[in-house]
KEKE-3310 file (N, C-alpha, C; in steps of 0.2 Angstrom, whole numbers, plus 5000, padded with zeros to 4 digits):
npx = (5042:5030:5030:5038:5032:5025:5035:5042:5032:5031:5044:5043:5033:5040:5051:5044:5039:5050:5055:5046:5048:5061:5074:5077:5092:5104:5103:5112:5107:5100:5097:5082:5081:5081:5071:5061:5055:5042:5034:5023:5018:5020:5031:5041:5050:5051:5045:5047:5035:5031:5031:5043:5051:5064:5077:5078:5075:5073:5066:5052:5035:5019:5010:5011:4996:4987:4988:4989:4987:4993:4998:5009:5008:4995:4988:4990:4983:4971:4967:4970:4965:4953:4941:4946:4955:4948:4941:4929:4912:4897:4880:4863:4854:4864:4876:4891:4906:4917:4934:4937:4949:4962:4978:4989:4997:5010:5020:5036:5038:5047:5049:5055:5061:5064:5071:5074:5073:5085:5092:5096:5090:5082:5079:5064:5055:5037:5029:5019:5006:4990:4973:4957:4946:4948:4963:4966:4956:4947:4953:4956:4971:4984:4999:5009:5018:5026:5031:5047:5050:5040:5022:5014:5008:5011:5002:5000:4988:4978:4967:4965:4967:4969:4978:4978:4984:4995:5001:5001:4997:4986:4985:4971:4967:4972:4967:4954:4958:4962:4950:4942:4949:4946:4932:4931:4936:4931:4919:4922:4923:4936:4942:4946:4945:4944:4952:4957:4973:4986:5001:5009:5016:5016:5012:5013:5000:4995:4986:4993:4989:4984:4975:4971:4970:4965:4968:4959:4966:4976:4973:4967:4954:4951:4952:4942:4930:4925:4924:4914:4903:4904:4898:4899:4906:4903:4915:4923:4916:4918:4931:4931:4922:4927:4938:4932:4924:4934:4941:4930:4925:4936:4935:4922:4923:4932:4925:4914:4921:4926:4915:4909:4919:4925:4935:4947:4964:4966:4977:4978:4967:4971:4982:4976:4967:4975:4985:4976:4971:4982:4986:4975:4967:4977:4980:4968:4965:4975:4972:4959:4960:4967:4968:4959:4954:4968:4968:4955:4954:4963:4957:4945:4950:4957:4945:4938:4946:4946:4932:4931:4939:4933:4921:4924:4930:4918:4910:4915:4913:4922:4924:4927:4937:4955:4967:4980:4976:4967:4976:4985:4976:4973:4985:4986:4976:4980:4992:4986:4979:4989:4994:4983:4984:4997:4994:4984:4990:4999:5012:5026:5036:5029:5019:5026:5031:5019:5015:5025:5024:5011:5014:5023:5015:5006:5015:5020:5012:5016:5029:5028:5027:5015)
npy = (4988:4984:4989:4981:4969:4975:4981:4970:4965:4975:4974:4961:4962:4972:4964:4954:4962:4966:4955:4952:4962:4963:4965:4956:4946:4954:4950:4946:4952:4940:4930:4921:4903:4898:4889:4893:4904:4912:4914:4926:4930:4919:4919:4928:4938:4936:4932:4931:4922:4927:4938:4947:4950:4955:4957:4943:4926:4920:4928:4926:4930:4933:4926:4931:4935:4940:4944:4957:4959:4970:4987:4993:5007:5010:5000:5005:5017:5012:5008:5019:5031:5030:5036:5048:5044:5040:5028:5027:5022:5028:5030:5033:5033:5027:5025:5033:5025:5025:5023:5013:5012:5018:5027:5019:5016:5005:4992:4989:4977:4965:4959:4948:4951:4946:4948:4936:4925:4919:4923:4936:4947:4958:4963:4971:4984:4987:4997:5004:5006:5001:5003:4998:5003:5006:5012:5010:5001:4988:4982:4980:4977:4981:4977:4982:4976:4980:4974:4977:4975:4969:4968:4967:4967:4962:4958:4958:4955:4956:4954:4963:4968:4981:4979:4984:4979:4972:4982:4983:4978:4964:4950:4943:4936:4929:4924:4930:4943:4943:4940:4952:4961:4954:4955:4969:4972:4964:4967:4978:4989:4989:4977:4962:4948:4938:4925:4910:4904:4892:4892:4884:4885:4883:4889:4904:4907:4903:4893:4887:4894:4909:4924:4930:4944:4951:4965:4975:4977:4991:5000:5013:5010:5001:5009:5018:5012:5011:5025:5029:5027:5036:5051:5066:5081:5099:5105:5095:5094:5106:5106:5099:5107:5119:5118:5114:5126:5136:5132:5131:5144:5152:5148:5152:5166:5170:5168:5176:5189:5190:5191:5203:5213:5211:5216:5217:5213:5195:5190:5198:5195:5182:5184:5188:5178:5166:5165:5164:5152:5144:5147:5146:5133:5125:5133:5134:5121:5118:5126:5121:5108:5106:5099:5089:5072:5063:5054:5055:5069:5069:5061:5068:5080:5075:5070:5082:5089:5081:5080:5094:5096:5087:5093:5106:5103:5098:5109:5117:5109:5098:5083:5068:5066:5069:5056:5060:5072:5068:5060:5071:5079:5070:5069:5082:5081:5071:5077:5087:5080:5075:5087:5090:5079:5081:5093:5090:5081:5089:5089:5096:5092:5083:5091:5100:5093:5089:5102:5106:5095:5099:5112:5107:5099:5109:5116:5108:5108:5120:5119:5110:5097:5090)
npz = (5344:5339:5326:5319:5312:5302:5295:5291:5282:5272:5267:5262:5252:5244:5240:5232:5222:5216:5211:5201:5192:5189:5177:5162:5158:5147:5130:5115:5099:5088:5073:5069:5066:5049:5045:5053:5048:5039:5024:5020:5007:5000:4990:4992:5004:5020:5037:5055:5064:5076:5091:5101:5117:5116:5105:5100:5098:5111:5119:5115:5113:5109:5096:5078:5071:5060:5043:5032:5015:5004:4999:5011:5016:5012:5019:5032:5032:5030:5042:5052:5046:5039:5034:5029:5020:5009:5011:5016:5014:5008:5006:5002:5016:5023:5036:5040:5039:5049:5054:5069:5075:5085:5088:5099:5115:5120:5126:5118:5106:5097:5080:5067:5051:5034:5018:5010:5017:5022:5033:5031:5036:5048:5065:5069:5077:5081:5068:5070:5083:5087:5094:5101:5112:5130:5138:5152:5154:5146:5130:5113:5105:5093:5085:5072:5059:5045:5029:5021:5009:5001:4998:5011:5027:5043:5057:5075:5085:5099:5114:5129:5146:5158:5173:5188:5200:5195:5188:5174:5157:5155:5144:5137:5126:5111:5099:5099:5097:5084:5078:5080:5071:5059:5059:5058:5045:5035:5028:5021:5006:5000:5002:4996:5000:5014:5023:5031:5034:5034:5043:5050:5062:5079:5096:5106:5108:5096:5084:5074:5062:5053:5050:5034:5025:5010:5001:4989:4972:4970:4959:4948:4945:4955:4966:4963:4965:4979:4980:4972:4980:4989:4997:4989:4994:4994:4992:4986:4974:4969:4963:4950:4944:4944:4935:4923:4922:4919:4907:4898:4900:4894:4881:4878:4881:4871:4859:4861:4862:4849:4842:4846:4843:4829:4821:4828:4831:4832:4840:4851:4859:4862:4869:4881:4885:4884:4895:4906:4904:4905:4919:4927:4929:4935:4947:4953:4956:4964:4975:4979:4981:4993:5009:5006:5002:4995:4984:4979:4976:4966:4956:4954:4948:4937:4930:4929:4920:4909:4905:4903:4892:4882:4881:4876:4864:4858:4858:4848:4837:4833:4826:4819:4834:4833:4836:4841:4847:4857:4865:4870:4877:4887:4893:4899:4908:4916:4922:4929:4938:4945:4951:4959:4968:4974:4980:4989:4998:5003:4998:4992:4983:4975:4970:4963:4953:4946:4942:4933:4924:4919:4913:4904:4895:4890:4883:4873:4861:4856:4852:4841:4845:4847)
capx = (5041:5024:5031:5042:5028:5023:5041:5043:5027:5033:5050:5041:5030:5045:5055:5040:5038:5057:5056:5042:5049:5068:5075:5080:5099:5105:5104:5114:5103:5102:5092:5079:5083:5078:5065:5056:5053:5036:5033:5016:5016:5022:5036:5046:5049:5049:5044:5046:5028:5030:5034:5048:5053:5070:5079:5081:5069:5073:5060:5046:5029:5013:5011:5007:4989:4984:4992:4985:4990:4992:5004:5010:5005:4988:4985:4990:4978:4964:4966:4970:4962:4949:4937:4950:4959:4943:4939:4922:4906:4891:4875:4857:4852:4869:4880:4898:4910:4924:4938:4937:4956:4966:4985:4989:5003:5011:5027:5039:5039:5051:5048:5061:5059:5070:5069:5075:5073:5091:5095:5099:5085:5084:5073:5061:5050:5031:5029:5013:5002:4983:4969:4950:4944:4952:4970:4965:4950:4948:4954:4960:4978:4987:5006:5010:5025:5025:5037:5051:5052:5034:5016:5010:5009:5009:4999:4999:4982:4976:4963:4969:4964:4974:4978:4981:4988:5001:5003:5003:4991:4986:4982:4965:4965:4975:4962:4949:4960:4962:4943:4940:4951:4943:4925:4931:4938:4928:4914:4924:4923:4942:4944:4943:4944:4947:4952:4962:4979:4990:5008:5013:5020:5012:5014:5011:4993:4993:4984:4997:4986:4983:4969:4974:4966:4967:4965:4958:4972:4976:4972:4962:4947:4949:4950:4936:4924:4922:4923:4908:4898:4905:4894:4904:4905:4903:4922:4925:4913:4921:4937:4930:4918:4932:4942:4927:4922:4940:4942:4924:4925:4940:4932:4916:4925:4935:4919:4910:4925:4927:4908:4908:4924:4928:4941:4953:4969:4965:4982:4976:4963:4975:4986:4972:4964:4979:4987:4970:4970:4988:4987:4968:4966:4982:4980:4962:4965:4980:4969:4953:4962:4971:4964:4954:4957:4972:4966:4948:4955:4966:4952:4941:4954:4957:4939:4936:4950:4944:4926:4931:4942:4928:4915:4927:4930:4911:4907:4917:4911:4927:4921:4930:4943:4961:4970:4985:4973:4965:4982:4987:4971:4974:4991:4984:4971:4985:4996:4981:4977:4995:4994:4978:4986:5002:4991:4980:4995:5004:5019:5028:5039:5024:5015:5030:5031:5013:5015:5030:5020:5006:5017:5026:5010:5004:5021:5021:5010:5020:5035:5026:5027:5008)
capy = (4982:4983:4991:4976:4965:4979:4982:4964:4964:4979:4971:4955:4965:4975:4959:4951:4966:4966:4948:4952:4967:4963:4965:4950:4947:4956:4945:4949:4950:4934:4929:4915:4899:4899:4885:4896:4910:4911:4919:4928:4931:4913:4919:4932:4942:4932:4935:4926:4923:4929:4944:4945:4956:4957:4955:4936:4921:4919:4933:4925:4931:4931:4925:4936:4931:4943:4947:4960:4959:4977:4991:4995:5013:5009:4996:5009:5022:5009:5008:5025:5036:5026:5041:5053:5041:5037:5021:5027:5021:5032:5031:5035:5029:5023:5029:5034:5019:5028:5017:5013:5011:5024:5026:5016:5015:4998:4990:4987:4970:4965:4953:4948:4951:4945:4948:4930:4919:4916:4927:4943:4952:4961:4963:4977:4986:4989:5003:5008:5002:5004:5000:4999:5002:5011:5009:5008:4996:4983:4985:4976:4980:4979:4979:4981:4975:4980:4971:4982:4973:4966:4972:4964:4969:4957:4961:4954:4957:4953:4957:4963:4973:4984:4976:4989:4975:4970:4988:4981:4974:4956:4947:4938:4932:4931:4923:4935:4950:4943:4941:4959:4964:4951:4958:4976:4973:4959:4970:4985:4988:4989:4971:4957:4942:4936:4918:4908:4901:4888:4894:4878:4886:4883:4893:4911:4908:4902:4886:4886:4898:4916:4927:4933:4949:4953:4971:4976:4980:4998:5003:5019:5007:4998:5014:5022:5008:5014:5032:5030:5026:5041:5057:5071:5087:5105:5107:5090:5095:5112:5104:5098:5112:5125:5116:5115:5133:5140:5130:5133:5151:5155:5147:5157:5173:5171:5168:5183:5195:5191:5193:5210:5217:5206:5219:5217:5207:5190:5189:5202:5190:5176:5187:5189:5171:5160:5165:5162:5144:5141:5147:5145:5126:5122:5137:5133:5114:5118:5129:5117:5101:5106:5096:5084:5065:5064:5050:5058:5075:5068:5058:5073:5085:5072:5070:5088:5091:5076:5083:5101:5095:5085:5098:5111:5101:5097:5116:5120:5104:5093:5076:5064:5070:5066:5053:5064:5077:5064:5059:5077:5081:5065:5071:5087:5078:5067:5082:5091:5075:5075:5093:5089:5074:5084:5098:5087:5078:5095:5087:5101:5089:5080:5096:5103:5088:5090:5109:5105:5091:5103:5117:5104:5097:5114:5119:5103:5110:5126:5117:5106:5090:5088)
capz = (5342:5335:5319:5315:5307:5296:5291:5287:5277:5267:5264:5258:5246:5239:5237:5227:5216:5213:5207:5195:5188:5187:5170:5160:5156:5140:5125:5109:5094:5084:5069:5070:5061:5043:5045:5057:5045:5035:5018:5019:5000:4997:4986:4994:5010:5026:5044:5060:5065:5083:5093:5106:5121:5114:5098:5100:5099:5118:5122:5112:5117:5106:5088:5073:5069:5055:5038:5027:5009:5001:5000:5018:5018:5011:5025:5038:5031:5031:5049:5055:5042:5034:5030:5026:5014:5004:5012:5018:5009:5011:5001:5005:5022:5026:5040:5038:5042:5051:5058:5076:5078:5087:5090:5105:5118:5122:5126:5112:5105:5090:5076:5062:5044:5030:5011:5007:5022:5024:5039:5029:5038:5054:5070:5069:5081:5077:5065:5073:5087:5087:5099:5101:5119:5135:5140:5158:5154:5141:5124:5108:5104:5087:5084:5065:5056:5038:5025:5018:5002:4998:4999:5016:5034:5048:5064:5081:5088:5105:5118:5135:5151:5163:5179:5193:5205:5192:5184:5167:5153:5155:5138:5138:5120:5104:5094:5100:5094:5077:5076:5080:5065:5054:5058:5056:5038:5030:5024:5018:4999:4998:5004:4991:5003:5021:5024:5036:5031:5039:5043:5052:5068:5085:5101:5107:5107:5089:5082:5067:5056:5054:5046:5028:5022:5003:4998:4981:4969:4971:4953:4948:4945:4961:4971:4961:4967:4985:4979:4969:4985:4994:4996:4988:4998:4990:4991:4981:4968:4966:4959:4943:4941:4943:4929:4917:4921:4916:4900:4894:4900:4890:4874:4877:4880:4864:4854:4862:4860:4842:4839:4848:4840:4824:4818:4832:4830:4837:4845:4857:4863:4864:4875:4887:4886:4885:4902:4910:4903:4908:4926:4930:4931:4940:4953:4957:4959:4970:4981:4981:4983:5000:5015:5003:5002:4989:4978:4977:4973:4959:4951:4952:4944:4931:4927:4927:4914:4903:4903:4900:4885:4878:4880:4872:4857:4855:4857:4841:4832:4831:4826:4825:4837:4831:4841:4845:4852:4863:4869:4873:4882:4893:4897:4903:4913:4921:4925:4933:4943:4949:4955:4965:4973:4978:4985:4995:5003:5005:4996:4988:4977:4970:4968:4958:4947:4943:4939:4928:4919:4916:4909:4898:4891:4887:4879:4868:4854:4854:4849:4836:4847:4847)
cpx = (5035:5025:5035:5038:5026:5029:5043:5038:5029:5039:5048:5038:5035:5049:5051:5039:5045:5058:5052:5044:5057:5069:5078:5087:5099:5107:5106:5109:5105:5096:5089:5082:5079:5071:5060:5053:5047:5036:5025:5013:5017:5028:5042:5045:5047:5048:5044:5039:5027:5032:5039:5049:5059:5072:5082:5074:5068:5067:5054:5040:5023:5014:5008:5001:4985:4989:4988:4989:4988:4998:5004:5007:4998:4985:4985:4984:4971:4962:4965:4966:4957:4944:4941:4954:4954:4941:4931:4917:4900:4886:4869:4855:4857:4873:4888:4902:4917:4927:4938:4944:4959:4973:4985:4996:5004:5018:5030:5040:5042:5048:5054:5058:5065:5067:5070:5075:5079:5095:5098:5094:5087:5077:5070:5055:5043:5031:5024:5009:4995:4979:4962:4949:4949:4958:4969:4959:4952:4949:4957:4966:4981:4994:5007:5017:5025:5032:5040:5052:5046:5028:5012:5012:5006:5007:4999:4993:4979:4971:4966:4965:4970:4973:4982:4986:4995:5005:5005:4996:4992:4982:4977:4964:4969:4970:4956:4951:4960:4955:4940:4943:4948:4936:4925:4932:4934:4923:4916:4925:4931:4946:4941:4941:4947:4946:4957:4967:4983:4997:5012:5017:5015:5015:5012:5004:4990:4991:4987:4994:4986:4978:4973:4969:4969:4964:4964:4964:4971:4977:4967:4955:4946:4948:4944:4930:4921:4921:4916:4902:4899:4901:4899:4902:4905:4911:4925:4922:4916:4927:4936:4926:4922:4936:4938:4925:4928:4940:4936:4923:4929:4938:4926:4918:4928:4930:4915:4914:4925:4920:4907:4913:4928:4934:4947:4957:4967:4970:4981:4972:4966:4979:4983:4970:4969:4982:4982:4970:4976:4988:4981:4967:4970:4981:4974:4962:4970:4976:4963:4955:4965:4966:4959:4958:4961:4970:4959:4950:4959:4961:4947:4944:4955:4951:4937:4939:4947:4937:4926:4934:4937:4923:4918:4927:4923:4908:4909:4916:4917:4925:4923:4936:4950:4964:4975:4982:4970:4971:4985:4982:4971:4980:4990:4980:4976:4989:4992:4980:4983:4996:4989:4981:4992:4999:4988:4985:5000:5011:5021:5032:5034:5020:5019:5031:5025:5012:5019:5027:5015:5008:5020:5021:5007:5009:5022:5019:5014:5026:5034:5026:5020:5005)
cpy = (4980:4985:4986:4971:4969:4980:4976:4963:4969:4977:4965:4957:4968:4969:4955:4955:4966:4960:4948:4957:4967:4962:4958:4951:4950:4950:4948:4947:4944:4932:4922:4910:4899:4895:4887:4902:4908:4916:4921:4928:4924:4913:4923:4936:4937:4935:4929:4927:4924:4936:4942:4951:4959:4955:4948:4932:4919:4923:4932:4926:4929:4930:4930:4932:4934:4945:4950:4961:4966:4981:4994:5001:5013:5005:5001:5014:5019:5008:5014:5031:5034:5031:5046:5050:5038:5030:5021:5026:5023:5032:5033:5030:5025:5028:5028:5029:5022:5023:5018:5013:5018:5023:5024:5016:5008:4997:4988:4980:4969:4958:4954:4947:4950:4945:4941:4924:4916:4920:4933:4948:4956:4961:4970:4978:4987:4996:5007:5003:5005:5000:5002:4998:5007:5008:5006:5003:4990:4985:4979:4980:4977:4982:4978:4981:4974:4977:4977:4981:4969:4969:4968:4967:4964:4960:4956:4958:4953:4957:4957:4968:4975:4982:4981:4985:4973:4976:4986:4978:4967:4954:4942:4934:4934:4930:4928:4942:4949:4943:4948:4962:4961:4954:4965:4977:4969:4962:4976:4984:4988:4982:4966:4950:4942:4929:4916:4903:4898:4891:4889:4880:4887:4888:4900:4912:4906:4895:4884:4889:4905:4918:4931:4938:4952:4959:4971:4979:4988:5002:5009:5016:5004:5003:5018:5019:5011:5022:5034:5030:5032:5048:5062:5078:5093:5106:5101:5092:5101:5111:5103:5104:5118:5124:5117:5122:5137:5138:5132:5141:5154:5154:5152:5164:5175:5172:5175:5189:5196:5193:5201:5215:5213:5209:5219:5211:5201:5188:5193:5198:5184:5178:5187:5182:5166:5160:5163:5154:5141:5141:5145:5138:5124:5126:5135:5126:5114:5121:5124:5110:5100:5103:5091:5077:5065:5060:5053:5064:5074:5065:5064:5078:5082:5072:5076:5091:5087:5079:5089:5100:5093:5090:5104:5109:5100:5104:5118:5115:5100:5086:5073:5068:5066:5062:5057:5069:5074:5063:5065:5079:5076:5067:5077:5085:5075:5072:5086:5087:5075:5081:5093:5084:5077:5089:5095:5084:5083:5092:5091:5098:5086:5086:5100:5099:5089:5097:5109:5101:5095:5108:5113:5102:5103:5117:5114:5105:5116:5125:5111:5098:5087:5091)
cpz = (5337:5327:5315:5311:5301:5292:5287:5281:5271:5263:5259:5251:5241:5236:5231:5221:5212:5209:5201:5190:5186:5180:5168:5158:5149:5136:5118:5104:5090:5080:5070:5065:5055:5042:5049:5054:5040:5030:5018:5012:4997:4992:4988:5000:5015:5033:5049:5063:5073:5085:5099:5110:5119:5107:5098:5101:5107:5121:5119:5116:5113:5098:5084:5071:5063:5050:5033:5021:5005:5003:5008:5020:5017:5017:5031:5038:5032:5038:5053:5052:5037:5030:5026:5020:5009:5005:5014:5012:5012:5005:5005:5011:5025:5031:5038:5042:5043:5055:5065:5079:5079:5089:5097:5108:5120:5122:5119:5111:5098:5086:5070:5055:5040:5022:5007:5011:5024:5029:5037:5031:5044:5059:5069:5074:5077:5074:5068:5077:5087:5092:5098:5109:5123:5137:5147:5159:5150:5134:5119:5105:5098:5087:5076:5063:5048:5034:5022:5010:4998:5001:5004:5023:5039:5055:5069:5085:5094:5110:5125:5140:5156:5170:5184:5198:5202:5188:5177:5163:5154:5149:5140:5132:5114:5099:5094:5097:5087:5074:5075:5073:5059:5053:5056:5048:5033:5026:5020:5010:4996:4999:4999:4995:5010:5022:5029:5033:5036:5038:5046:5058:5074:5091:5101:5106:5100:5088:5075:5061:5058:5049:5040:5025:5015:5001:4991:4978:4969:4964:4953:4948:4951:4966:4970:4964:4973:4984:4976:4974:4990:4992:4995:4991:4992:4988:4986:4974:4964:4962:4952:4940:4940:4936:4923:4916:4917:4909:4896:4894:4895:4883:4873:4877:4874:4859:4855:4860:4853:4839:4840:4844:4835:4821:4822:4831:4835:4842:4851:4862:4866:4870:4881:4889:4888:4892:4907:4910:4906:4916:4930:4933:4936:4947:4957:4960:4965:4976:4984:4984:4990:5005:5012:5003:4995:4983:4975:4973:4966:4954:4949:4947:4937:4927:4925:4920:4908:4901:4900:4893:4880:4876:4875:4865:4854:4854:4850:4836:4829:4832:4819:4828:4835:4837:4845:4849:4858:4868:4873:4878:4888:4897:4901:4909:4919:4925:4930:4939:4948:4954:4961:4970:4977:4983:4991:5000:5005:5004:4991:4982:4972:4967:4962:4952:4943:4939:4932:4922:4915:4911:4902:4893:4887:4882:4873:4861:4851:4850:4843:4838:4846:4840)
residu = (MET:ARG:SER:ARG:PRO:ALA:LEU:VAL:ALA:VAL:LEU:LEU:VAL:ALA:ALA:ALA:LEU:ALA:GLY:THR:THR:ALA:GLY:SER:PRO:THR:VAL:GLU:PRO:SER:ALA:PRO:PRO:GLY:ASP:GLN:LEU:VAL:SER:PRO:ALA:GLY:THR:GLU:SER:TYR:VAL:TRP:PRO:TYR:THR:SER:ARG:ARG:GLN:SER:THR:ALA:GLY:ARG:THR:LEU:ALA:LEU:ASN:VAL:VAL:VAL:HIS:GLY:GLU:PRO:ASP:ARG:VAL:ARG:ARG:ALA:PHE:VAL:ASP:ARG:SER:GLY:ALA:ASN:TRP:THR:THR:VAL:GLY:GLU:ASN:GLU:THR:VAL:ASP:VAL:SER:PRO:TRP:ARG:PRO:ALA:HIS:GLY:SER:VAL:ARG:TYR:SER:TYR:VAL:SER:PRO:ASP:GLY:GLU:GLY:ASN:GLY:GLY:TRP:ILE:ALA:PRO:GLU:TYR:GLN:LEU:GLY:VAL:GLY:ALA:TYR:PHE:GLY:GLU:ARG:THR:HIS:ILE:ARG:ALA:TYR:PRO:SER:ALA:SER:ALA:ASN:TRP:THR:ALA:LEU:GLN:ALA:HIS:THR:GLU:TYR:TRP:ASP:TRP:PHE:ARG:LEU:ARG:HIS:THR:VAL:THR:GLY:VAL:GLU:SER:GLY:ALA:LEU:VAL:VAL:GLU:ARG:ASP:LEU:GLU:ASP:GLU:PRO:PHE:VAL:ASP:ALA:VAL:ASP:ARG:ARG:THR:ARG:GLY:SER:LEU:GLY:GLY:GLY:SER:ASP:SER:SER:TRP:ILE:ALA:VAL:GLU:PHE:THR:ALA:ALA:THR:LEU:LEU:GLY:VAL:ALA:LEU:PRO:LEU:THR:ARG:ARG:ARG:LEU:SER:ARG:ARG:ASP:ILE:ALA:ILE:PRO:VAL:ALA:VAL:VAL:GLY:VAL:VAL:LEU:GLY:VAL:ARG:ALA:TRP:GLY:LEU:ALA:ALA:GLU:ALA:VAL:ALA:PRO:GLY:VAL:ASN:PRO:LYS:LEU:TYR:VAL:ALA:VAL:GLY:TYR:PRO:VAL:LEU:VAL:VAL:GLY:PRO:ALA:ALA:LEU:VAL:ASN:ALA:LEU:ALA:ARG:ASP:ARG:PRO:PRO:VAL:LEU:ALA:ALA:LEU:LEU:ALA:PHE:ALA:GLY:MET:ALA:VAL:ALA:ALA:GLY:ALA:ASP:LEU:ALA:LEU:VAL:GLY:VAL:ASP:PRO:ILE:PRO:THR:HIS:ILE:VAL:HIS:HIS:ARG:LEU:ALA:LEU:ALA:ALA:ALA:LEU:GLY:THR:VAL:ALA:PHE:GLY:ALA:ALA:ARG:THR:ASP:ARG:ARG:LEU:LEU:GLY:ILE:GLY:VAL:VAL:ALA:TRP:LEU:ALA:ALA:LEU:ALA:ALA:PRO:LEU:PHE:GLY:ILE:VAL)
# end
C-alpha cells in the first residue's frame, strides 16, 4: 500500500508530460492569404513574415526579424565562413574578425515564400541554422530562409536557453536575437547600411518591423575593398608572382638564347618557350589557388597576368600599346582568373571553362582573330 502514492505520482507526472508533448493534429499545407505576405525588396518575391511548426499559418510561432539584402550564397558565407570567404579585414594592430556563428541544431520551422505574392509559392524549411553560444546553455539561434527568385535572405533570430525540466529550448527574446545579428554585421566592410523598416505585421514577438541589412554590391570593386585590408599570406602572393615569373621568364630566356646563339633558327626557341607559356601560368595557378579564398585567388591571378603582360610589353618597348593587344591581354587575364576561381572552389566544371577560355585566347592570334 505504501507504493500506491508513489505510483499515483508517477502516473500524474507521465500524464502531464504526455499532455505537453502530444503531437498536434495533422494539418494540410495551405498558403497564407496574399495580404499577409511581405516583399522585402519592395518589388518582387514575397515572404510570410513568420515561422510555423507546420506548413500552415495555424502553427505560427516567431516572427522573421532580420532581412539581409544580397546574394543568398554570399549571405550564408558572410555568416559561416567570413574569414575564408574574404570577409576578414586585417591591418596593422587589428585582430582577425572571424565569424562567431556556427552550424546549429534546432527544430524545423517553416516559412512561406512566393515569387509574386499570389499564392504561387510554397512552404520551405530553413536552408541552414546558426548559433552563438552553447546548445545546453544560453545561445542566439538563427533560422535562414533565402529567396529562390530574389537577392535576399530572411532570418528568424532569437535568444534562448536549454530547459532541462522541459527538455527543450525556451525563447527569451526575439528583439534581442535581432540585435545580436545587427551588432555583428553593422561594422563589416561588406555591409552598406543597417536600418529598421516597417513591415506592418504584429505578433510572434514582432513590433511590426524588422532589421534590414544591405550588402555592398558584389562587383569586383566592391569585393576588392575588404580584400585590400586583408593581410596576404605567402601562398596568396605566390599566385601573381608565379604568373609574372613565367611570362617574363620566357621573354628573358628568348632574348638570352638569341644573344648566345644568334645563328640558330628562331623557331627552335619558339618550340621550347611557347609550350612553357601555354602550360605554365594555368598549371601554376591551378596548383597555388587550391584551398585559397576563391574571389581572392581569382583577383590575384587576374592581376598577375595583367602586370605580367604590361611588363612584358614594356620590356620590349611597345608604346603605345594597340587597343586590340590590350583587349587580348585582358581576355587572357580573365581566363586565368576563372582558372583560379574554379581551382579554389574545387569546381571541375568552372576550372574546365577557365582552361578552355585560356587556350582559346592563346589560339586566337594563331588564327588571325587578334
